N, CA, C and O atoms as a DFTB+ gen file, in Angstrom:
300 C
 N C O
     1  1     -10.166       8.806       3.261
     2  2      -9.014       8.441       2.456
     3  2      -7.756       8.913       3.185
     4  3      -7.724      10.015       3.733
     5  1      -6.740       8.085       3.186
     6  2      -5.467       8.386       3.831
     7  2      -4.378       8.564       2.777
     8  3      -4.540       8.179       1.619
     9  1      -3.278       9.149       3.202
    10  2      -2.124       9.373       2.329
    11  2      -0.904       8.743       2.984
    12  3      -0.750       8.794       4.204
    13  1      -0.034       8.148       2.164
    14  2       1.177       7.540       2.689
    15  2       2.174       7.263       1.593
    16  3       2.069       7.795       0.488
    17  1       3.152       6.418       1.911
    18  2       4.173       6.024       0.948
    19  2       4.347       4.508       0.996
    20  3       4.040       3.864       2.000
    21  1       4.837       3.959      -0.093
    22  2       5.123       2.532      -0.154
    23  2       6.390       2.279       0.670
    24  3       7.452       2.824       0.367
    25  1       6.270       1.453       1.706
    26  2       7.408       1.121       2.562
    27  2       8.305       0.090       1.884
    28  3       9.530       0.213       1.894
    29  1       7.676      -0.928       1.295
    30  2       8.409      -1.931       0.507
    31  2       7.420      -2.646      -0.389
    32  3       6.211      -2.603      -0.161
    33  1       7.946      -3.308      -1.415
    34  2       7.115      -4.050      -2.359
    35  2       7.872      -5.275      -2.826
    36  3       8.994      -5.158      -3.318
    37  1       7.270      -6.465      -2.679
    38  2       7.837      -7.717      -3.169
    39  2       7.266      -7.965      -4.562
    40  3       6.177      -8.521      -4.710
    41  1       8.000      -7.553      -5.556
    42  2       7.504      -7.602      -6.943
    43  2       7.130      -9.016      -7.378
    44  3       6.082      -9.223      -7.989
    45  1       7.978      -9.977      -7.068
    46  2       7.722     -11.358      -7.507
    47  2       6.478     -11.950      -6.847
    48  3       5.803     -12.791      -7.442
    49  1       6.171     -11.521      -5.630
    50  2       5.025     -12.064      -4.904
    51  2       3.780     -11.190      -5.010
    52  3       2.679     -11.652      -4.709
    53  1       3.933      -9.932      -5.433
    54  2       2.793      -9.044      -5.618
    55  2       2.174      -8.496      -4.351
    56  3       0.962      -8.293      -4.285
    57  1       3.005      -8.253      -3.337
    58  2       2.494      -7.644      -2.114
    59  2       3.577      -6.783      -1.478
    60  3       4.760      -6.896      -1.796
    61  1       3.136      -5.925      -0.577
    62  2       4.071      -5.056       0.116
    63  2       3.399      -4.356       1.274
    64  3       2.431      -4.858       1.845
    65  1       3.926      -3.177       1.617
    66  2       3.400      -2.445       2.764
    67  2       3.391      -0.952       2.489
    68  3       4.220      -0.425       1.747
    69  1       2.426      -0.288       3.113
    70  2       2.254       1.160       3.035
    71  2       2.514       1.744       4.410
    72  3       2.065       1.194       5.416
    73  1       3.237       2.856       4.460
    74  2       3.425       3.597       5.704
    75  2       2.575       4.858       5.603
    76  3       2.763       5.669       4.696
    77  1       1.641       5.018       6.533
    78  2       0.704       6.132       6.499
    79  2       1.261       7.363       7.213
    80  3       2.072       7.250       8.132
    81  1       0.820       8.522       6.782
    82  2       1.209       9.777       7.420
    83  2       0.616       9.865       8.821
    84  3       1.297      10.299       9.750
    85  1      -0.641       9.460       8.988
    86  2      -1.341       9.656      10.257
    87  2      -1.774       8.367      10.950
    88  3      -2.721       8.377      11.736
    89  1      -1.086       7.252      10.664
    90  2      -1.442       5.969      11.266
    91  2      -0.162       5.222      11.629
    92  3       0.727       5.090      10.788
    93  1      -0.052       4.732      12.863
    94  2       1.168       4.019      13.263
    95  2       1.302       2.665      12.577
    96  3       0.307       2.060      12.176
    97  1       2.510       2.210      12.448
    98  2       2.790       0.911      11.861
    99  2       2.733       0.951      10.347
   100  3       2.764       2.016       9.730
   101  1       2.649      -0.237       9.765
   102  2       2.568      -0.358       8.310
   103  2       1.359      -1.211       7.947
   104  3       0.899      -2.029       8.743
   105  1       0.846      -1.005       6.716
   106  2      -0.325      -1.725       6.263
   107  2      -0.006      -2.672       5.117
   108  3       0.683      -2.301       4.166
   109  1      -0.504      -3.882       5.214
   110  2      -0.336      -4.891       4.174
   111  2      -1.141      -4.492       2.946
   112  3      -2.301      -4.096       3.058
   113  1      -0.524      -4.597       1.775
   114  2      -1.237      -4.340       0.517
   115  2      -0.898      -5.429      -0.491
   116  3       0.264      -5.800      -0.655
   117  1      -1.925      -5.935      -1.160
   118  2      -1.780      -6.965      -2.181
   119  2      -2.026      -6.318      -3.545
   120  3      -2.747      -5.324      -3.633
   121  1      -1.443      -6.861      -4.590
   122  2      -1.597      -6.252      -5.917
   123  2      -3.063      -6.142      -6.340
   124  3      -3.414      -5.258      -7.121
   125  1      -3.917      -7.026      -5.834
   126  2      -5.334      -6.972      -6.190
   127  2      -6.054      -5.766      -5.582
   128  3      -7.184      -5.462      -5.963
   129  1      -5.406      -5.082      -4.641
   130  2      -5.987      -3.897      -4.007
   131  2      -5.605      -2.606      -4.733
   132  3      -6.126      -1.538      -4.412
   133  1      -4.707      -2.696      -5.702
   134  2      -4.207      -1.503      -6.402
   135  2      -5.220      -1.071      -7.461
   136  3      -5.697      -1.883      -8.252
   137  1      -5.536       0.223      -7.459
   138  2      -6.473       0.807      -8.428
   139  2      -5.733       1.826      -9.295
   140  3      -4.730       2.398      -8.870
   141  1      -6.226       2.043     -10.489
   142  2      -5.674       3.079     -11.351
   143  2      -4.391       2.714     -12.067
   144  3      -3.700       3.594     -12.579
   145  1      -4.056       1.424     -12.115
   146  2      -2.848       0.967     -12.795
   147  2      -3.270      -0.074     -13.823
   148  3      -4.002      -1.010     -13.501
   149  1      -2.812       0.089     -15.052
   150  2      -3.103      -0.897     -16.083
   151  2      -1.861      -1.728     -16.350
   152  3      -0.743      -1.276     -16.104
   153  1      -2.048      -2.923     -16.847
   154  2      -0.916      -3.797     -17.128
   155  2      -0.388      -4.423     -15.852
   156  3      -1.137      -4.635     -14.898
   157  1       0.914      -4.721     -15.836
   158  2       1.529      -5.346     -14.671
   159  2       1.502      -4.373     -13.499
   160  3       1.928      -3.226     -13.631
   161  1       1.012      -4.821     -12.372
   162  2       0.885      -3.953     -11.199
   163  2       2.155      -4.033     -10.367
   164  3       2.551      -5.105      -9.909
   165  1       2.781      -2.884     -10.181
   166  2       4.031      -2.797      -9.444
   167  2       4.066      -1.467      -8.708
   168  3       3.948      -0.408      -9.326
   169  1       4.225      -1.516      -7.406
   170  2       4.413      -0.291      -6.638
   171  2       5.899      -0.117      -6.366
   172  3       6.648      -1.094      -6.366
   173  1       6.326       1.099      -6.138
   174  2       7.743       1.413      -5.985
   175  2       7.989       1.977      -4.593
   176  3       7.260       2.859      -4.140
   177  1       9.006       1.473      -3.919
   178  2       9.358       1.981      -2.592
   179  2       9.502       3.500      -2.635
   180  3      10.186       4.044      -3.502
   181  1       8.851       4.175      -1.692
   182  2       8.898       5.625      -1.616
   183  2       7.818       6.326      -2.423
   184  3       7.664       7.543      -2.322
   185  1       7.070       5.579      -3.218
   186  2       6.002       6.143      -4.034
   187  2       4.867       6.650      -3.145
   188  3       4.460       5.965      -2.206
   189  1       4.356       7.847      -3.438
   190  2       3.220       8.401      -2.710
   191  2       1.944       7.727      -3.176
   192  3       1.749       7.502      -4.370
   193  1       1.070       7.404      -2.219
   194  2      -0.187       6.739      -2.530
   195  2      -1.312       7.321      -1.669
   196  3      -1.073       7.893      -0.605
   197  1      -2.523       7.161      -2.153
   198  2      -3.701       7.404      -1.341
   199  2      -4.391       6.063      -1.193
   200  3      -4.329       5.229      -2.096
   201  1      -5.055       5.846      -0.049
   202  2      -5.605       4.522       0.220
   203  2      -6.663       4.582       1.310
   204  3      -6.831       5.591       1.994
   205  1      -7.368       3.470       1.447
   206  2      -8.262       3.238       2.578
   207  2      -7.811       1.949       3.242
   208  3      -7.319       1.041       2.572
   209  1      -7.975       1.865       4.557
   210  2      -7.467       0.730       5.304
   211  2      -8.558       0.096       6.157
   212  3      -9.598       0.698       6.423
   213  1      -8.287      -1.133       6.576
   214  2      -9.149      -1.874       7.494
   215  2      -8.407      -2.038       8.810
   216  3      -7.207      -2.309       8.817
   217  1      -9.098      -1.879       9.899
   218  2      -8.490      -1.967      11.223
   219  2      -8.332      -3.420      11.674
   220  3      -9.010      -4.321      11.179
   221  1      -7.423      -3.621      12.624
   222  2      -7.288      -4.900      13.312
   223  2      -7.093      -6.092      12.386
   224  3      -7.792      -7.099      12.503
   225  1      -6.160      -5.976      11.484
   226  2      -5.854      -7.083      10.589
   227  2      -4.344      -7.155      10.444
   228  3      -3.762      -6.436       9.632
   229  1      -3.713      -8.007      11.215
   230  2      -2.268      -8.153      11.147
   231  2      -1.910      -9.267      10.161
   232  3      -2.509     -10.342      10.179
   233  1      -0.927      -8.993       9.303
   234  2      -0.479     -10.001       8.342
   235  2       0.945      -9.690       7.920
   236  3       1.279      -8.536       7.651
   237  1       1.784     -10.712       7.861
   238  2       3.164     -10.599       7.385
   239  2       3.908      -9.443       8.028
   240  3       4.629      -8.717       7.344
   241  1       3.746      -9.261       9.329
   242  2       4.452      -8.219      10.061
   243  2       3.812      -6.844       9.980
   244  3       4.348      -5.881      10.527
   245  1       2.689      -6.740       9.316
   246  2       1.973      -5.467       9.185
   247  2       0.874      -5.388      10.247
   248  3       0.300      -6.406      10.632
   249  1       0.586      -4.167      10.717
   250  2      -0.392      -3.976      11.782
   251  2      -1.823      -3.791      11.275
   252  3      -2.770      -3.953      12.045
   253  1      -1.993      -3.463      10.021
   254  2      -3.327      -3.253       9.445
   255  2      -3.279      -3.582       7.965
   256  3      -2.205      -3.812       7.410
   257  1      -4.451      -3.604       7.319
   258  2      -4.543      -4.008       5.914
   259  2      -5.113      -2.864       5.072
   260  3      -5.995      -2.128       5.514
   261  1      -4.597      -2.734       3.875
   262  2      -5.087      -1.751       2.924
   263  2      -6.267      -2.358       2.164
   264  3      -6.159      -3.462       1.628
   265  1      -7.385      -1.646       2.116
   266  2      -8.563      -2.095       1.365
   267  2      -8.379      -1.816      -0.123
   268  3      -8.676      -2.670      -0.958
   269  1      -7.892      -0.624      -0.456
   270  2      -7.541      -0.265      -1.830
   271  2      -6.463       0.811      -1.764
   272  3      -6.356       1.547      -0.783
   273  1      -5.674       0.887      -2.818
   274  2      -4.594       1.863      -2.892
   275  2      -4.486       2.370      -4.320
   276  3      -4.695       1.624      -5.276
   277  1      -4.154       3.656      -4.450
   278  2      -3.987       4.261      -5.770
   279  2      -2.723       5.128      -5.745
   280  3      -2.597       6.017      -4.903
   281  1      -1.787       4.870      -6.668
   282  2      -0.584       5.710      -6.732
   283  2      -0.945       7.163      -7.059
   284  3      -1.856       7.440      -7.839
   285  1      -0.208       8.066      -6.442
   286  2      -0.366       9.495      -6.712
   287  2       0.761       9.939      -7.638
   288  3       1.814       9.304      -7.676
   289  1       0.555      11.000      -8.367
   290  2       1.608      11.537      -9.225
   291  2       2.648      12.220      -8.348
   292  3       2.347      13.221      -7.699
   293  1       3.869      11.692      -8.321
   294  2       4.946      12.322      -7.551
   295  2       5.459      13.519      -8.325
   296  3       5.576      13.492      -9.550
   297  1       5.755      14.545      -7.597
   298  2       6.349      15.627      -8.319
   299  2       6.021      16.931      -7.801
   300  3       6.474      17.941      -8.340
């Protein structure tokens, strides 16, 4: 499991990117990959998350893809 922050999120389209602490570049994340959120799924820029990623998958300017992501309690 990796830790990072939300780099950006396109709310209307339901996708964005995660910037990892220990991985270069950014990872593509789709709303269907978000775990632990009920109702409308929305990630917030700068929000801390934990996630798992898949290697060698470039999409929409991202260098890798997030398999699943879960927001962490900031604070």
